C-alpha positions in Angstrom: -29.1 17.6 -10.2 -27.5 14.6 -12.2 -25.9 11.5 -10.6 -22.7 10.0 -11.9 -21.2 6.7 -11.2 -17.9 7.2 -9.8 -15.2 4.6 -9.5 -13.1 4.9 -6.2 -9.4 3.2 -5.8 -7.7 2.8 -2.5 -4.1 3.5 -2.8 -1.8 0.9 -1.2 0.2 3.7 0.4 -2.6 5.3 1.7 -5.7 7.5 0.3 -7.6 7.3 -2.6 -8.3 8.3 -6.2 -11.5 8.4 -8.3 -12.6 8.4 -12.0 -15.9 9.1 -13.6 -16.3 6.9 -16.5 -19.2 9.3 -18.0 -16.8 12.3 -18.1 -13.6 11.5 -19.8 -10.7 13.0 -18.2 -12.4 13.4 -14.7 -10.0 12.2 -12.1 -9.1 13.3 -8.6 -7.6 12.1 -5.4 -8.1 12.6 -1.6 -6.3 11.4 1.5 -9.4 10.4 3.3 -12.7 9.3 2.0 -14.5 12.8 2.8 -11.8 14.7 1.3 -12.1 12.4 -2.0 -15.9 13.1 -2.1 -15.4 16.6 -2.0 -12.8 16.7 -4.6 -14.9 14.4 -7.0 -17.8 16.9 -6.6 -15.5 19.7 -7.7 -13.9 17.9 -10.4 -17.2 16.8 -11.9 -18.6 20.6 -11.8 -15.3 21.6 -13.6 -15.5 19.0 -16.4 -19.2 19.8 -16.9 -18.5 23.6 -17.1 -15.8 22.9 -19.7 -17.9 20.5 -21.6 -20.9 22.9 -21.6 -18.4 25.8 -22.9 -17.5 23.3 -25.7 -21.0 22.3 -26.6 -20.4 18.7 -25.6 -22.7 16.6 -23.4 -21.7 13.7 -20.9 -21.4 10.1 -22.3 -24.8 8.6 -21.9 -23.6 5.1 -23.2 -21.4 4.3 -20.2 -22.7 1.4 -18.2 -21.3 0.1 -14.6 -21.7 -3.4 -13.8 -21.1 -5.6 -10.8 -19.9 -8.8 -12.1 -19.4 -11.6 -9.8 -17.0 -14.3 -10.8 
């Protein structure tokens, strides 16, 4: 099992969308947080399947930082 950082954005009109920085093109959305989490797991699995078929690996040089300003 591999862990991926997921960036979650709340939509002003309701719902959420998420992106996975280590997996280019890996985005999804959901009306609720539980729906978003299910969708992001499916999106990650789908992107990883395609990458394996293409002989590619997830980007390992992606870093997520918390920065206080």
